N, C-alpha and C positions, 0 to 999 in steps of 0.2 A: 426768765424774766426779761422783759423787753423795755429797756430804758431809752428815752429820747426816741420813741418808737415811730414817730412820723405817721405816715399813712399805712405802714405795715409791710413794706417790701422785704425787709430782713425777716420779720416775723412769718410772713407767708412762706418764704423759702425754707425756713426752719421747720414749719409745720409739714411741708411737703417731704422733709427729711425725717419726719417722725416725732418731732418735739411738740409739746403742748404748752401754749402760753398760760401762765397762771397769774401773771401780774404785768400790767402795761402802764407805762408812764409817758405821757405826752402833754405838754402844757398848752398847745394850740388846740382850740375847740374843734375846728374843722378837720384837722388831721386825725385827732383822736376819734371823732365821729366816723371817719372813713374806716379806721382800724376796727372799731367795734361793730359797725353795721355789717361788715363783710364776714363776721364770724358768728353771728347769732344763729344762723342755720345749722352750723356744725357743733357749736358748743352752747348748751342750754344755759350755762352760767354766764354767758355774755348778754343775757337778757336783763333789762331793768326790772323785771318782775321779782328779782331777788330782793332780799333785805337791802334797803337803800344804802345803809352805812357800809355793808360788805361790798356792794356794787361799786361804790365810790372808792373804796380802798383798793379794789382790784384794777380800776381804770383811773389812775390818779391823774389829775390835771395840775398837781402841785409842782412848783419849781423844784427841780431835783435837789436843790440845796436844802430844802425842808425835809426831804426823805432821809437825809443822812443823820437826822436826830436819832439818838439811841432809842428813845421810846417808840419812835415810828418804826424802826427796823425790828424791834422786839415784837411789836404788834403784827408785823408782816409774818414773822415766824410763827406766832401763836395762832392768829386768826385765819391766815390764808394757807400756809404750807401744811399745817396739820389737817385742814379740811380735805386736802387731796391725798392724804395717807402716805406722804413721802417718808421714807425711812429716815428717822432721826431729823426730820425737817430739812433734809438736804435738797438743794436745787442742782439740777444737772448743769445748767448753762445760764449765764447772764450775758446779754449782749447790749451794746450801745454805741451809737455814733453821735456824740454831742454836736450841736449846731456848728457848722464849719464855715460860715460866711467870713469870719475873721481870718481864716487860714487859706481860703480858696483864692487862687489867682483870678478866677472868673467872678467870684463874689466881690473881690476887692475892686474890680473895674466898675462895679455898679453900686459901690458904697461910697463912704466918705473917708478922707485921710484922717485916721486917728490911731494912736498907739494901740497895738493889739492887747497890751496888758490892761488897757482901760475898758475893754469890752467884756462885760460880765460873762457872756456865754463862752468865751475863750478859756475859762477856768473850770468848766463843768467836768472836765476829765478827773479833777481832784475829787469831786463828789461821787463820780462813778467808782473810783478806787476805794473810797470810804465805804460805799455800799457793799462792794465785793469783800472788803476786809471783814465786815461784820457778818455777812451771810455765808461766806466761805463756800461758794458753789464748786462743783467738780471742775468746771472750766469757765472761762470768760473770753469774750471777743470784743476788742475795741477797734472801731473802724473810723477812718477819716480820709480827708483829701490829701493828694500828693503834696500840696503846698505846705502841709504841716512839717515836712522833712527839712525845709529850708527857711521856715518862718522865724522871725525874730520879734521879740517883745516890743522893741522900740526902733526908731529909725537908725539909731547908732548901735544897735545890738549886734550880736554875732549870729550869722545865718545858722539855722539848725538848733538854736538854743531852746525853742519851744518844744521841739521833739525830744530833746534831751531831758527836759523837765517832765514831759509826759511819761517817758520810760521810767524815770526815777520814781514817779508817783506809783506806778503799778509794781515796780520791783520792790518798793517799800512795803507792800502788803505782806510779803514773806510767805514761805512754804508753797510758792508757785513757781513752776518752770516756765520761762518765757521765750517766745520767738516772734519775730516780726518780719514782714515782707511787703514790698510794693507789688501788689498783684494787679492784673489787668482783666477786666470783666470779659473781654473777648475770648479768653481762654476757658470760660465756663459756660459756653453756649449763649452768650449775650451778644446782641447785634450792636455792640459799642466797644470802643477801646477802653474808656473809663478807668484810668489808674486809681487805685485806692490803697492807702496804708492800712494794713491789718495787723494788729498785735494780738497774739493768742497767749493766754495763760492757762496752764493745766496744773491742778493741785498735785503736789509732789507724790502723794500716795497713789494717785490715779495715773500720773505720767509714767511712773516706773522707769524703764530704761529707754523711753522714747528719745529723750534728749537730756543732757546735763547742763545745757547753757543757762546761766543765770546772770552773768555779768551784764549790766545794763548797757555797756558800750560794745558788747559783742553779740547782741541779739538781732541786729539788722541783717536782712537777707538770709535769715535762718528758718523762716516759717515753713518753706517747702522742703529744704534740705534736711531739716531735723524731723520731718514727718508731722508737723503740726497743721499744715495746710496742704490741700491737694494741688498737684502740679497743673492740671488742666491741659487743654489742647486747643489751639486757635482754629483748627479745622471744624470744631463743633459750632462755631458761630455761623448763624444763618445770614444770607444776603438780605438786603432791603426788600427785594422782590419776594423772597421766600417768607419774609416777615409780614409785609404789608400789602402784597399784591392782590389779595382777595378782598381788600377793602376799597379798591379803586372803583369809584362809581362814575361811569362815563357820562352820566346825566347830572352830575353835581352842579350846584349853583353857588356862586359867590355869596357868602353870608347865609346860605341855606343849611340843610342837614340831610343825612342819609339815615333812614330809620330801619332799614333791613339790609341783610347781607346781599350785595349785588351779584355775587357768584358763589360757586362752591369753593371749598378749600382745595388748594392744589399742591400743598407741601405739608410735610409732617409737622413743621412748626405751627402752621395755621391750624391744623387739625387739633393739636394739643391746646392751643390758645382758645379754640372754640368749644372745648370740652366743658360740660356743665360743672357746677360746683361739686356735685356728687360723683362726677366722672362717668355717669351712665350714658349721656347723650352728647352728640356733637352737632352744633348748629349747622343748618343747611341753608342753601340759597333761599332768600325770602323770609327767613326767620328774623326776629327783631335783633337789632344791634344798637347799643347805647353809646352815648358820649361821642357820636360821630357828627359833630356840628362844625361848620366851616366859618372861619373868620371872614369878615367882610372887608376886603381890600379895596383901596381907592384905585381909580384908573391908572395913575402913574405907577403905583406899586405893582399892579397887574402887568403893565407893560415891562417893568423891570424884571419881574419873575419870568415872564415869557421869553425875554431876551436871554436870561440866565439859562433857561432850559434849552434854548437853541445854541448855547455856547457863544453868543455874541457879546461884544464888549458893551459896557453900560456905564453911565456916570457913577462915580464913587458914591457910596452910601454911608450914612452915619452909623448904620448897623454894624456891630462888631463881627467881623469874619463870617458874614452871612454867605452860605453856599448851598448848592443843590446836593441833595443826598444821592450818592452814586447807586446805581442799580446792583452792581456787583463789586466785591472787594478785590484787591490784589492778593497775592500770596501772603501778605503781611496781615490780612484780616481787617476787621472794622477799624476805621480811623476817626469816628465821630464820638462825641460824648454829649448826652442829653443834659441840658442845664435847666434852669428854672424858667427859661423864656422859649416859647415855641417858635418864635420867628428867627431863631439862630439858623434854622434850616428850611429850605424850600423843598416841597414834594418832588419826587423823582420823575413824575410824569405830568403833573398839573400845576398851573401857576398859583400856588397857595402854600401856606404853612400847614403843619400837621394838626390834625384834630386831637382832642384829648385821648380818644381811643387809640389812635396811632402812637401818640406820645407814650401811653401806658405800655403798649406792646414793645416799644424800644427798651423798656425796663423789665420786660418779661412778665407783666401782669396779665393774667388771663382775661378774656372778654367779660366774664361774669362779675369781675371786680368793679365796684361802683365807688365814685369819689364824691365827697361832700364839700359844700362851700361854693364860692364863686368860681367861674370858669377861669378868669384871669384878672389881674389888676396891675397897677404900675406905680412908678414914682416912689414917694416916701412910704406909701402903704406897704410896699413889698420890700424896700431896701432899708427903711428906718433912717435915722440920722444920729449916729453915735456922738457927733460933735455937740448936739443939743440934748444928749442923754436919752434919746428916743431909740430904744433897742428892740421894741416890739415890732414884729413883722407879720403882715398878713400871709397866709398860705393858701392861695387859690389852687385849683386842681393841677394846673401845669407845674406849679412850684412844688406841691406835695410829691408829684411823680418824679420831677427832676432831682429832688433831694433824697429819694429813696435808694436803698441798696438794691441793685438788680436782683430779681427773684431767683433766676437760675444760679447766679453766683452764690447767693445765700444758701440755696439748697445744696450745692456742691460742698460748701464749707460745713454745713450742718451734717451731711451724711458722713463726711470724713471725721468730724469730731465725735459723732455718735458712736462710730466704731472704736475710737480711742477710749471713750467713757465706758462703753460696755466691757471692753477688755480689762480696763483698769479696775472697774467695779468687781469683776469676777475675781481678780487677783487679791483684792482687799477684803473679799467676803469671808 
């Protein structure tokens, strides 16, 4: 089950690891449409040709707080789980990353000063815990931003109090062994640093002797050491050129688009990203490529970008920490993190920001993956205004991608947990 599913980064990685999504919850229409449209070819039950009520139940747009109603969860067990022939209605895995704008340092710089306890989405972890408590999956994963570790509910609060409350909520479920870790996407084949807090719970009968850690104050930093999460290796992260080099069009035009691959793939990463949905073909030079449209920059912005590429000094900009993407990383690996705004970074060779396709590759989405909704937006439409009670946010394509869990990291976590679940299920059979 994929809660707060967004455009499907976590879900896609888990599918690549062998899991099958049977229920998707995402309140935003565009993000949910992205998730569903990319799975219709593989899963026939992602088609709206099914009974309308069942289809809506599987792809819920409801606020997660409504799902926690007992009658709703009972209906999920009866009408959805039994349809897939699951043993005793058991779910292998529930995953979720509740909206994180209230916890993120990056999100905070683009929002309004308001107490985090007054932002409704900051309490959705409680709803996720209630869903897990009722459905009792074999394992669950809670994912969120690093800022959660030091976040406080009010200005005068204690740093870290939010994370402490999150841990207590999941520990309160009972009969799950817990471990948590601050992991870095660069260790799992992602072309980003992207630190993320990951809390894993494995049902006690499945976990067996994997770990005995249960004290909510003692689970930090135990996700890898206790065997709940894979360790990873920074050497797996591709360079920017290995990731994006085959998309460089020498004939690109400011505000234009590139409709076909300008050259052959020349790295293993590019080959895999060009692989078709069914895995049988790899796109070649001249084959169609989508979402490769360029922003139209003004002459002053083009001059600034050109100066940045040449390493020359330039007048300060209002843009937060805008910088050129490096072609190669140091021995420490990737140092960038994709956000909801494409103009955080300048292309490594051309005076422009990244296209949607390039942005998607930063998160490990294959080129066949399509995104629904607006290309980008700004201001209150994207940030909302909590001071005025406006918490709804638009999710254009760049934001959907920036909010996603990187696909290779999700796959690595999924493969690791699948092994634990298989071993545990054999022991309890």
